[in-house]
Biopython code that builds the backbone (N, CA, C, O; Angstrom):
import numpy as np
from Bio.PDB.StructureBuilder import StructureBuilder

atoms = [
    (1, "MET", "N", (-1.520, 2.054, 19.354)),
    (1, "MET", "CA", (-1.273, 0.619, 19.422)),
    (1, "MET", "C", (0.028, 0.280, 18.672)),
    (1, "MET", "O", (0.248, 0.746, 17.554)),
    (2, "GLN", "N", (0.850, -0.507, 19.279)),
    (2, "GLN", "CA", (2.135, -0.881, 18.713)),
    (2, "GLN", "C", (1.961, -2.020, 17.701)),
    (2, "GLN", "O", (1.294, -3.013, 17.990)),
    (3, "ILE", "N", (2.558, -1.872, 16.523)),
    (3, "ILE", "CA", (2.495, -2.909, 15.496)),
    (3, "ILE", "C", (3.556, -3.961, 15.804)),
    (3, "ILE", "O", (4.719, -3.635, 16.040)),
    (4, "LEU", "N", (3.146, -5.212, 15.800)),
    (4, "LEU", "CA", (4.054, -6.321, 16.054)),
    (4, "LEU", "C", (4.547, -6.921, 14.747)),
    (4, "LEU", "O", (3.960, -6.706, 13.687)),
    (5, "GLU", "N", (5.616, -7.662, 14.840)),
    (5, "GLU", "CA", (6.170, -8.355, 13.671)),
    (5, "GLU", "C", (5.119, -9.234, 12.995)),
    (5, "GLU", "O", (5.018, -9.259, 11.768)),
    (6, "THR", "N", (4.342, -9.950, 13.797)),
    (6, "THR", "CA", (3.317, -10.845, 13.238)),
    (6, "THR", "C", (2.191, -10.081, 12.539)),
    (6, "THR", "O", (1.520, -10.631, 11.666)),
    (7, "ASP", "N", (1.981, -8.820, 12.918)),
    (7, "ASP", "CA", (0.964, -7.998, 12.252)),
    (7, "ASP", "C", (1.359, -7.692, 10.803)),
    (7, "ASP", "O", (0.511, -7.345, 9.981)),
    (8, "ILE", "N", (2.628, -7.821, 10.507)),
    (8, "ILE", "CA", (3.130, -7.627, 9.143)),
    (8, "ILE", "C", (3.293, -8.992, 8.461)),
    (8, "ILE", "O", (2.877, -9.182, 7.318)),
    (9, "GLU", "N", (3.894, -9.917, 9.172)),
    (9, "GLU", "CA", (4.240, -11.221, 8.596)),
    (9, "GLU", "C", (3.021, -12.007, 8.122)),
    (9, "GLU", "O", (3.008, -12.483, 6.986)),
    (10, "LYS", "N", (2.017, -12.154, 8.945)),
    (10, "LYS", "CA", (0.866, -12.987, 8.579)),
    (10, "LYS", "C", (0.128, -12.472, 7.353)),
    (10, "LYS", "O", (-0.095, -13.253, 6.428)),
    (11, "PRO", "N", (-0.268, -11.188, 7.290)),
    (11, "PRO", "CA", (-0.976, -10.745, 6.091)),
    (11, "PRO", "C", (-0.132, -10.808, 4.817)),
    (11, "PRO", "O", (-0.662, -11.068, 3.736)),
    (12, "VAL", "N", (1.169, -10.572, 4.935)),
    (12, "VAL", "CA", (2.043, -10.654, 3.759)),
    (12, "VAL", "C", (2.110, -12.100, 3.267)),
    (12, "VAL", "O", (2.000, -12.354, 2.068)),
    (13, "CYS", "N", (2.288, -13.033, 4.177)),
    (13, "CYS", "CA", (2.360, -14.445, 3.797)),
    (13, "CYS", "C", (1.033, -14.910, 3.191)),
    (13, "CYS", "O", (1.021, -15.624, 2.188)),
    (14, "ASP", "N", (-0.073, -14.504, 3.798)),
    (14, "ASP", "CA", (-1.396, -14.866, 3.265)),
    (14, "ASP", "C", (-1.581, -14.314, 1.853)),
    (14, "ASP", "O", (-2.048, -15.026, 0.964)),
    (15, "TYR", "N", (-1.218, -13.050, 1.645)),
    (15, "TYR", "CA", (-1.346, -12.415, 0.332)),
    (15, "TYR", "C", (-0.463, -13.124, -0.696)),
    (15, "TYR", "O", (-0.894, -13.397, -1.817)),
    (16, "ALA", "N", (0.765, -13.415, -0.303)),
    (16, "ALA", "CA", (1.709, -14.073, -1.217)),
    (16, "ALA", "C", (1.175, -15.424, -1.684)),
    (16, "ALA", "O", (1.331, -15.788, -2.850)),
    (17, "GLN", "N", (0.554, -16.157, -0.784)),
    (17, "GLN", "CA", (-0.002, -17.460, -1.147)),
    (17, "GLN", "C", (-1.256, -17.318, -1.999)),
    (17, "GLN", "O", (-1.382, -17.958, -3.043)),
    (18, "LYS", "N", (-2.168, -16.490, -1.557)),
    (18, "LYS", "CA", (-3.478, -16.390, -2.204)),
    (18, "LYS", "C", (-3.438, -15.684, -3.555)),
    (18, "LYS", "O", (-4.079, -16.132, -4.506)),
    (19, "TYR", "N", (-2.696, -14.592, -3.648)),
    (19, "TYR", "CA", (-2.745, -13.760, -4.852)),
    (19, "TYR", "C", (-1.512, -13.842, -5.755)),
    (19, "TYR", "O", (-1.594, -13.520, -6.940)),
    (20, "LEU", "N", (-0.379, -14.265, -5.209)),
    (20, "LEU", "CA", (0.843, -14.285, -6.011)),
    (20, "LEU", "C", (1.341, -15.695, -6.311)),
    (20, "LEU", "O", (2.285, -15.869, -7.082)),
    (21, "GLY", "N", (0.718, -16.693, -5.711)),
    (21, "GLY", "CA", (1.061, -18.080, -6.013)),
    (21, "GLY", "C", (2.329, -18.603, -5.363)),
    (21, "GLY", "O", (2.921, -19.567, -5.849)),
    (22, "TYR", "N", (2.752, -17.987, -4.279)),
    (22, "TYR", "CA", (3.951, -18.458, -3.574)),
    (22, "TYR", "C", (3.614, -19.585, -2.606)),
    (22, "TYR", "O", (2.528, -19.628, -2.029)),
    (23, "PHE", "N", (4.560, -20.488, -2.444)),
    (23, "PHE", "CA", (4.566, -21.399, -1.309)),
    (23, "PHE", "C", (5.384, -20.675, -0.253)),
    (23, "PHE", "O", (6.468, -20.172, -0.548)),
    (24, "VAL", "N", (4.883, -20.615, 0.964)),
    (24, "VAL", "CA", (5.562, -19.857, 2.013)),
    (24, "VAL", "C", (5.884, -20.796, 3.170)),
    (24, "VAL", "O", (5.009, -21.493, 3.684)),
    (25, "PHE", "N", (7.141, -20.801, 3.567)),
    (25, "PHE", "CA", (7.587, -21.669, 4.646)),
    (25, "PHE", "C", (8.255, -20.858, 5.740)),
    (25, "PHE", "O", (9.006, -19.921, 5.470)),
    (26, "LYS", "N", (7.970, -21.230, 6.967)),
    (26, "LYS", "CA", (8.619, -20.643, 8.142)),
    (26, "LYS", "C", (9.944, -21.361, 8.319)),
    (26, "LYS", "O", (9.993, -22.591, 8.324)),
    (27, "LEU", "N", (11.006, -20.607, 8.464)),
    (27, "LEU", "CA", (12.318, -21.217, 8.647)),
    (27, "LEU", "C", (12.673, -21.261, 10.127)),
    (27, "LEU", "O", (12.608, -20.254, 10.831)),
    (28, "ALA", "N", (13.041, -22.431, 10.572)),
    (28, "ALA", "CA", (13.488, -22.609, 11.953)),
    (28, "ALA", "C", (14.527, -23.725, 11.940)),
    (28, "ALA", "O", (14.202, -24.885, 11.686)),
    (29, "PHE", "N", (15.759, -23.371, 12.210)),
    (29, "PHE", "CA", (16.837, -24.345, 12.178)),
    (29, "PHE", "C", (17.278, -24.689, 13.592)),
    (29, "PHE", "O", (17.412, -23.814, 14.448)),
    (30, "ILE", "N", (17.495, -25.949, 13.817)),
    (30, "ILE", "CA", (18.016, -26.395, 15.104)),
    (30, "ILE", "C", (19.521, -26.130, 15.104)),
    (30, "ILE", "O", (20.216, -26.475, 14.148)),
    (31, "SER", "N", (20.001, -25.542, 16.135)),
    (31, "SER", "CA", (21.421, -25.229, 16.356)),
    (31, "SER", "C", (22.011, -24.291, 15.306)),
    (31, "SER", "O", (23.219, -24.312, 15.067)),
    (32, "PHE", "N", (21.170, -23.468, 14.678)),
    (32, "PHE", "CA", (21.651, -22.470, 13.725)),
    (32, "PHE", "C", (20.796, -21.225, 13.884)),
    (32, "PHE", "O", (19.581, -21.267, 13.688)),
    (33, "THR", "N", (21.424, -20.131, 14.235)),
    (33, "THR", "CA", (20.661, -18.905, 14.472)),
    (33, "THR", "C", (20.860, -17.911, 13.339)),
    (33, "THR", "O", (21.836, -17.980, 12.591)),
    (34, "GLY", "N", (19.927, -16.997, 13.231)),
    (34, "GLY", "CA", (20.068, -15.908, 12.275)),
    (34, "GLY", "C", (19.389, -16.126, 10.944)),
    (34, "GLY", "O", (19.444, -15.248, 10.083)),
    (35, "ALA", "N", (18.748, -17.270, 10.743)),
    (35, "ALA", "CA", (18.063, -17.527, 9.472)),
    (35, "ALA", "C", (16.878, -16.577, 9.318)),
    (35, "ALA", "O", (16.245, -16.215, 10.310)),
    (36, "PRO", "N", (16.573, -16.169, 8.084)),
    (36, "PRO", "CA", (15.399, -15.324, 7.863)),
    (36, "PRO", "C", (14.122, -16.036, 8.330)),
    (36, "PRO", "O", (14.085, -17.263, 8.426)),
    (37, "ASP", "N", (13.086, -15.255, 8.615)),
    (37, "ASP", "CA", (11.831, -15.817, 9.117)),
    (37, "ASP", "C", (11.129, -16.711, 8.105)),
    (37, "ASP", "O", (10.618, -17.775, 8.457)),
    (38, "ARG", "N", (11.104, -16.276, 6.837)),
    (38, "ARG", "CA", (10.319, -16.969, 5.822)),
    (38, "ARG", "C", (11.089, -17.138, 4.520)),
    (38, "ARG", "O", (11.965, -16.345, 4.173)),
    (39, "ILE", "N", (10.727, -18.197, 3.820)),
    (39, "ILE", "CA", (11.193, -18.383, 2.454)),
    (39, "ILE", "C", (9.952, -18.453, 1.572)),
    (39, "ILE", "O", (9.020, -19.209, 1.845)),
    (40, "PHE", "N", (9.958, -17.661, 0.524)),
    (40, "PHE", "CA", (8.864, -17.604, -0.442)),
    (40, "PHE", "C", (9.364, -18.292, -1.710)),
    (40, "PHE", "O", (10.385, -17.896, -2.272)),
    (41, "ILE", "N", (8.647, -19.320, -2.160)),
    (41, "ILE", "CA", (9.048, -20.081, -3.341)),
    (41, "ILE", "C", (7.893, -20.081, -4.326)),
    (41, "ILE", "O", (6.739, -20.301, -3.961)),
    (42, "ARG", "N", (8.233, -19.829, -5.593)),
    (42, "ARG", "CA", (7.202, -19.743, -6.616)),
    (42, "ARG", "C", (7.694, -20.428, -7.883)),
    (42, "ARG", "O", (8.895, -20.541, -8.130)),
    (43, "GLU", "N", (6.741, -20.876, -8.667)),
    (43, "GLU", "CA", (7.027, -21.477, -9.966)),
    (43, "GLU", "C", (7.977, -20.588, -10.776)),
    (43, "GLU", "O", (7.920, -19.361, -10.695)),
    (44, "GLY", "N", (8.830, -21.216, -11.538)),
    (44, "GLY", "CA", (9.787, -20.469, -12.341)),
    (44, "GLY", "C", (11.109, -20.239, -11.626)),
    (44, "GLY", "O", (11.962, -19.496, -12.112)),
    (45, "GLY", "N", (11.277, -20.871, -10.477)),
    (45, "GLY", "CA", (12.539, -20.743, -9.756)),
    (45, "GLY", "C", (12.659, -19.510, -8.884)),
    (45, "GLY", "O", (13.768, -19.120, -8.518)),
    (46, "VAL", "N", (11.540, -18.890, -8.545)),
    (46, "VAL", "CA", (11.578, -17.694, -7.696)),
    (46, "VAL", "C", (11.752, -18.122, -6.242)),
    (46, "VAL", "O", (10.955, -18.890, -5.703)),
    (47, "ILE", "N", (12.798, -17.616, -5.629)),
    (47, "ILE", "CA", (13.043, -17.849, -4.199)),
    (47, "ILE", "C", (13.401, -16.509, -3.584)),
    (47, "ILE", "O", (14.331, -15.837, -4.029)),
    (48, "VAL", "N", (12.654, -16.127, -2.557)),
    (48, "VAL", "CA", (12.892, -14.865, -1.854)),
    (48, "VAL", "C", (12.894, -15.161, -0.363)),
    (48, "VAL", "O", (11.988, -15.823, 0.143)),
    (49, "PHE", "N", (13.910, -14.673, 0.341)),
    (49, "PHE", "CA", (13.964, -14.802, 1.789)),
    (49, "PHE", "C", (13.470, -13.508, 2.423)),
    (49, "PHE", "O", (13.832, -12.417, 1.984)),
    (50, "GLY", "N", (12.645, -13.634, 3.453)),
    (50, "GLY", "CA", (12.114, -12.464, 4.130)),
    (50, "GLY", "C", (12.351, -12.515, 5.630)),
    (50, "GLY", "O", (12.021, -13.497, 6.295)),
    (51, "GLU", "N", (12.921, -11.452, 6.142)),
    (51, "GLU", "CA", (13.111, -11.262, 7.586)),
    (51, "GLU", "C", (12.110, -10.200, 8.022)),
    (51, "GLU", "O", (12.217, -9.045, 7.612)),
    (52, "PHE", "N", (11.156, -10.570, 8.833)),
    (52, "PHE", "CA", (10.118, -9.627, 9.263)),
    (52, "PHE", "C", (10.515, -8.931, 10.553)),
    (52, "PHE", "O", (11.024, -9.551, 11.487)),
    (53, "LYS", "N", (10.270, -7.633, 10.581)),
    (53, "LYS", "CA", (10.582, -6.794, 11.744)),
    (53, "LYS", "C", (9.440, -5.823, 11.993)),
    (53, "LYS", "O", (8.649, -5.531, 11.097)),
    (54, "ARG", "N", (9.366, -5.333, 13.211)),
    (54, "ARG", "CA", (8.441, -4.243, 13.517)),
    (54, "ARG", "C", (8.892, -3.006, 12.755)),
    (54, "ARG", "O", (10.075, -2.873, 12.440)),
    (55, "PRO", "N", (7.974, -2.104, 12.455)),
    (55, "PRO", "CA", (8.348, -0.905, 11.687)),
    (55, "PRO", "C", (9.547, -0.181, 12.315)),
    (55, "PRO", "O", (9.581, 0.092, 13.515)),
    (56, "GLY", "N", (10.522, 0.115, 11.457)),
    (56, "GLY", "CA", (11.703, 0.855, 11.889)),
    (56, "GLY", "C", (12.805, 0.012, 12.506)),
    (56, "GLY", "O", (13.900, 0.518, 12.750)),
    (57, "LYS", "N", (12.544, -1.253, 12.763)),
    (57, "LYS", "CA", (13.560, -2.128, 13.368)),
    (57, "LYS", "C", (14.437, -2.735, 12.277)),
    (57, "LYS", "O", (14.008, -2.870, 11.131)),
    (58, "THR", "N", (15.657, -3.098, 12.635)),
    (58, "THR", "CA", (16.600, -3.669, 11.682)),
    (58, "THR", "C", (17.027, -5.061, 12.127)),
    (58, "THR", "O", (16.768, -5.475, 13.256)),
    (59, "ALA", "N", (17.684, -5.772, 11.221)),
    (59, "ALA", "CA", (18.169, -7.119, 11.524)),
    (59, "ALA", "C", (19.286, -7.052, 12.573)),
    (59, "ALA", "O", (20.050, -6.090, 12.634)),
    (60, "LYS", "N", (19.353, -8.087, 13.382)),
    (60, "LYS", "CA", (20.419, -8.204, 14.372)),
    (60, "LYS", "C", (21.718, -8.596, 13.667)),
    (60, "LYS", "O", (21.709, -8.995, 12.503)),
    (61, "LYS", "N", (22.813, -8.479, 14.374)),
    (61, "LYS", "CA", (24.136, -8.730, 13.800)),
    (61, "LYS", "C", (24.227, -10.134, 13.187)),
    (61, "LYS", "O", (24.697, -10.284, 12.059)),
    (62, "ARG", "N", (23.790, -11.140, 13.908)),
    (62, "ARG", "CA", (23.851, -12.526, 13.395)),
    (62, "ARG", "C", (22.954, -12.679, 12.162)),
    (62, "ARG", "O", (23.331, -13.345, 11.198)),
    (63, "GLN", "N", (21.773, -12.066, 12.193)),
    (63, "GLN", "CA", (20.868, -12.138, 11.051)),
    (63, "GLN", "C", (21.501, -11.478, 9.822)),
    (63, "GLN", "O", (21.424, -12.017, 8.718)),
    (64, "THR", "N", (22.116, -10.330, 10.013)),
    (64, "THR", "CA", (22.782, -9.636, 8.912)),
    (64, "THR", "C", (23.883, -10.505, 8.317)),
    (64, "THR", "O", (24.058, -10.543, 7.100)),
    (65, "PHE", "N", (24.619, -11.197, 9.169)),
    (65, "PHE", "CA", (25.677, -12.100, 8.718)),
    (65, "PHE", "C", (25.104, -13.215, 7.840)),
    (65, "PHE", "O", (25.632, -13.496, 6.764)),
    (66, "VAL", "N", (24.029, -13.843, 8.299)),
    (66, "VAL", "CA", (23.393, -14.925, 7.531)),
    (66, "VAL", "C", (22.801, -14.381, 6.234)),
    (66, "VAL", "O", (22.895, -15.030, 5.192)),
    (67, "HIS", "N", (22.193, -13.197, 6.288)),
    (67, "HIS", "CA", (21.639, -12.578, 5.076)),
    (67, "HIS", "C", (22.742, -12.389, 4.032)),
    (67, "HIS", "O", (22.524, -12.641, 2.847)),
    (68, "GLN", "N", (23.918, -11.949, 4.467)),
    (68, "GLN", "CA", (25.033, -11.734, 3.545)),
    (68, "GLN", "C", (25.469, -13.046, 2.893)),
    (68, "GLN", "O", (25.784, -13.071, 1.704)),
    (69, "ILE", "N", (25.489, -14.119, 3.654)),
    (69, "ILE", "CA", (25.847, -15.431, 3.094)),
    (69, "ILE", "C", (24.850, -15.819, 2.004)),
    (69, "ILE", "O", (25.246, -16.256, 0.924)),
    (70, "LEU", "N", (23.568, -15.661, 2.287)),
    (70, "LEU", "CA", (22.537, -16.004, 1.301)),
    (70, "LEU", "C", (22.646, -15.125, 0.055)),
    (70, "LEU", "O", (22.494, -15.609, -1.066)),
    (71, "LYS", "N", (22.906, -13.849, 0.253)),
    (71, "LYS", "CA", (23.075, -12.936, -0.888)),
    (71, "LYS", "C", (24.285, -13.317, -1.728)),
    (71, "LYS", "O", (24.231, -13.252, -2.956)),
    (72, "GLN", "N", (25.382, -13.716, -1.078)),
    (72, "GLN", "CA", (26.577, -14.142, -1.807)),
    (72, "GLN", "C", (26.305, -15.402, -2.632)),
    (72, "GLN", "O", (26.968, -15.652, -3.639)),
    (73, "CYS", "N", (25.333, -16.180, -2.196)),
    (73, "CYS", "CA", (24.931, -17.378, -2.944)),
    (73, "CYS", "C", (23.934, -17.044, -4.053)),
    (73, "CYS", "O", (23.513, -17.926, -4.801)),
    (74, "GLY", "N", (23.564, -15.785, -4.154)),
    (74, "GLY", "CA", (22.682, -15.355, -5.234)),
    (74, "GLY", "C", (21.210, -15.248, -4.885)),
    (74, "GLY", "O", (20.382, -15.033, -5.770)),
    (75, "PHE", "N", (20.868, -15.393, -3.612)),
    (75, "PHE", "CA", (19.463, -15.316, -3.202)),
    (75, "PHE", "C", (19.099, -13.910, -2.744)),
    (75, "PHE", "O", (19.884, -13.257, -2.057)),
    (76, "PRO", "N", (17.920, -13.444, -3.118)),
    (76, "PRO", "CA", (17.463, -12.158, -2.598)),
    (76, "PRO", "C", (16.977, -12.306, -1.162)),
    (76, "PRO", "O", (16.223, -13.226, -0.845)),
    (77, "VAL", "N", (17.409, -11.407, -0.308)),
    (77, "VAL", "CA", (17.024, -11.398, 1.104)),
    (77, "VAL", "C", (16.596, -9.981, 1.461)),
    (77, "VAL", "O", (17.302, -9.017, 1.165)),
    (78, "TYR", "N", (15.434, -9.862, 2.099)),
    (78, "TYR", "CA", (14.905, -8.549, 2.443)),
    (78, "TYR", "C", (14.475, -8.515, 3.905)),
    (78, "TYR", "O", (13.930, -9.484, 4.432)),
    (79, "VAL", "N", (14.731, -7.380, 4.547)),
    (79, "VAL", "CA", (14.155, -7.104, 5.860)),
    (79, "VAL", "C", (12.864, -6.355, 5.579)),
    (79, "VAL", "O", (12.880, -5.282, 4.976)),
    (80, "MET", "N", (11.749, -6.920, 6.014)),
    (80, "MET", "CA", (10.424, -6.402, 5.691)),
    (80, "MET", "C", (9.769, -5.859, 6.956)),
    (80, "MET", "O", (9.427, -6.620, 7.861)),
    (81, "ASP", "N", (9.598, -4.540, 7.015)),
    (81, "ASP", "CA", (8.992, -3.939, 8.203)),
    (81, "ASP", "C", (7.710, -3.177, 7.869)),
    (81, "ASP", "O", (7.228, -2.361, 8.655)),
    (82, "ASN", "N", (7.170, -3.465, 6.679)),
    (82, "ASN", "CA", (5.991, -2.752, 6.205)),
    (82, "ASN", "C", (5.248, -3.672, 5.244)),
    (82, "ASN", "O", (5.856, -4.218, 4.324)),
    (83, "LYS", "N", (3.935, -3.855, 5.441)),
    (83, "LYS", "CA", (3.156, -4.772, 4.597)),
    (83, "LYS", "C", (3.217, -4.397, 3.121)),
    (83, "LYS", "O", (3.498, -5.244, 2.273)),
    (84, "ALA", "N", (2.957, -3.136, 2.815)),
    (84, "ALA", "CA", (2.917, -2.700, 1.416)),
    (84, "ALA", "C", (4.276, -2.890, 0.741)),
    (84, "ALA", "O", (4.350, -3.328, -0.407)),
    (85, "GLN", "N", (5.337, -2.560, 1.455)),
    (85, "GLN", "CA", (6.694, -2.715, 0.919)),
    (85, "GLN", "C", (6.997, -4.187, 0.651)),
    (85, "GLN", "O", (7.556, -4.519, -0.395)),
    (86, "ALA", "N", (6.643, -5.058, 1.563)),
    (86, "ALA", "CA", (6.915, -6.487, 1.426)),
    (86, "ALA", "C", (6.153, -7.073, 0.235)),
    (86, "ALA", "O", (6.714, -7.848, -0.541)),
    (87, "ILE", "N", (4.898, -6.712, 0.090)),
    (87, "ILE", "CA", (4.098, -7.207, -1.033)),
    (87, "ILE", "C", (4.669, -6.688, -2.351)),
    (87, "ILE", "O", (4.716, -7.424, -3.337)),
    (88, "LYS", "N", (5.096, -5.449, -2.376)),
    (88, "LYS", "CA", (5.698, -4.875, -3.588)),
    (88, "LYS", "C", (6.959, -5.650, -3.986)),
    (88, "LYS", "O", (7.165, -5.936, -5.166)),
    (89, "ILE", "N", (7.785, -5.983, -3.024)),
    (89, "ILE", "CA", (9.003, -6.765, -3.284)),
    (89, "ILE", "C", (8.648, -8.105, -3.913)),
    (89, "ILE", "O", (9.252, -8.504, -4.908)),
    (90, "LEU", "N", (7.681, -8.796, -3.344)),
    (90, "LEU", "CA", (7.283, -10.105, -3.873)),
    (90, "LEU", "C", (6.677, -9.985, -5.268)),
    (90, "LEU", "O", (6.906, -10.844, -6.120)),
    (91, "LYS", "N", (5.912, -8.932, -5.504)),
    (91, "LYS", "CA", (5.342, -8.708, -6.844)),
    (91, "LYS", "C", (6.445, -8.473, -7.868)),
    (91, "LYS", "O", (6.369, -8.976, -8.988)),
    (92, "ILE", "N", (7.469, -7.711, -7.492)),
    (92, "ILE", "CA", (8.585, -7.443, -8.407)),
    (92, "ILE", "C", (9.253, -8.749, -8.825)),
    (92, "ILE", "O", (9.545, -8.946, -10.004)),
    (93, "HIS", "N", (9.493, -9.631, -7.877)),
    (93, "HIS", "CA", (10.123, -10.912, -8.208)),
    (93, "HIS", "C", (9.197, -11.777, -9.057)),
    (93, "HIS", "O", (9.669, -12.514, -9.923)),
    (94, "THR", "N", (7.909, -11.700, -8.828)),
    (94, "THR", "CA", (6.927, -12.438, -9.624)),
    (94, "THR", "C", (6.926, -11.918, -11.063)),
    (94, "THR", "O", (6.910, -12.707, -12.008)),
    (95, "GLU", "N", (6.942, -10.604, -11.230)),
    (95, "GLU", "CA", (6.911, -9.998, -12.563)),
    (95, "GLU", "C", (8.179, -10.292, -13.351)),
    (95, "GLU", "O", (8.117, -10.473, -14.567)),
    (96, "ARG", "N", (9.309, -10.341, -12.693)),
    (96, "ARG", "CA", (10.569, -10.653, -13.389)),
    (96, "ARG", "C", (10.502, -12.022, -14.037)),
    (96, "ARG", "O", (10.937, -12.191, -15.176)),
    (97, "VAL", "N", (9.969, -12.986, -13.336)),
    (97, "VAL", "CA", (9.866, -14.340, -13.876)),
    (97, "VAL", "C", (8.868, -14.363, -15.030)),
    (97, "VAL", "O", (9.117, -15.010, -16.047)),
    (98, "SER", "N", (7.748, -13.669, -14.887)),
    (98, "SER", "CA", (6.752, -13.620, -15.954)),
    (98, "SER", "C", (7.344, -13.000, -17.214)),
    (98, "SER", "O", (7.117, -13.501, -18.315)),
    (99, "LYS", "N", (8.099, -11.916, -17.066)),
    (99, "LYS", "CA", (8.736, -11.267, -18.222)),
    (99, "LYS", "C", (9.740, -12.198, -18.884)),
    (99, "LYS", "O", (9.784, -12.292, -20.111)),
    (100, "ASN", "N", (10.545, -12.887, -18.084)),
    (100, "ASN", "CA", (11.536, -13.817, -18.635)),
    (100, "ASN", "C", (10.854, -14.972, -19.364)),
    (100, "ASN", "O", (11.325, -15.416, -20.411)),
    (101, "ARG", "N", (9.757, -15.450, -18.812)),
    (101, "ARG", "CA", (9.026, -16.553, -19.438)),
    (101, "ARG", "C", (8.461, -16.104, -20.782)),
    (101, "ARG", "O", (8.517, -16.852, -21.758)),
    (102, "ASN", "N", (7.918, -14.891, -20.840)),
    (102, "ASN", "CA", (7.372, -14.370, -22.091)),
    (102, "ASN", "C", (8.464, -14.175, -23.135)),
    (102, "ASN", "O", (8.228, -14.422, -24.318)),
    (103, "LYS", "N", (9.648, -13.739, -22.730)),
    (103, "LYS", "CA", (10.769, -13.565, -23.661)),
    (103, "LYS", "C", (11.161, -14.910, -24.265)),
    (103, "LYS", "O", (11.430, -14.995, -25.464)),
    (104, "LYS", "N", (11.195, -15.954, -23.449)),
    (104, "LYS", "CA", (11.565, -17.287, -23.935)),
    (104, "LYS", "C", (10.541, -17.787, -24.949)),
    (104, "LYS", "O", (10.911, -18.406, -25.946)),
    (105, "ARG", "N", (9.263, -17.526, -24.705)),
    (105, "ARG", "CA", (8.211, -17.972, -25.625)),
    (105, "ARG", "C", (8.300, -17.267, -26.967)),
    (105, "ARG", "O", (8.103, -17.897, -28.007)),
    (106, "THR", "N", (8.590, -15.983, -26.965)),
    (106, "THR", "CA", (8.631, -15.221, -28.204)),
    (106, "THR", "C", (9.917, -15.461, -28.991)),
    (106, "THR", "O", (9.953, -15.202, -30.194)),
    (107, "SER", "N", (10.958, -15.945, -28.346)),
    (107, "SER", "CA", (12.228, -16.157, -29.054)),
    (107, "SER", "C", (12.306, -17.545, -29.705)),
    (107, "SER", "O", (13.271, -17.826, -30.415)),
    (108, "LYS", "N", (11.331, -18.404, -29.482)),
    (108, "LYS", "CA", (11.360, -19.764, -30.057)),
    (108, "LYS", "C", (10.901, -19.765, -31.493)),
    (108, "LYS", "O", (10.863, -20.819, -32.128)),
]
sb = StructureBuilder()
sb.init_structure("model")
sb.init_model(0)
sb.init_chain("A")
sb.init_seg("    ")
for serial, (resi, resn, name, xyz) in enumerate(atoms, 1):
    if name == "N":
        sb.init_residue(resn, " ", resi, " ")
    sb.init_atom(name, np.array(xyz, "f"), 0.0, 1.0, " ", f" {name:<3s}", serial, name[0])
structure = sb.get_structure()
């Protein structure tokens, strides 16, 4: 059975909301192509863009161009073609904010 993009996207988004505390939004722009599929936003200023693909597939040329613009603006952008990998990425960003928050508390 062939794994579809939605077979990765839906469980990752559900997990991110339920267990990691992210707000997850589907991105769809009128008259602008190449935007990542999802934006994950979490308390503490965490913003992660996710482009979901079937396993082994890569971003298209226009998507890569838009990803580069977002990266140049300082946003993390990932092509996610595996559930476990995508969840790990989101956990890493969650942990970074938690560590920074703890450092601020101990330095006061």
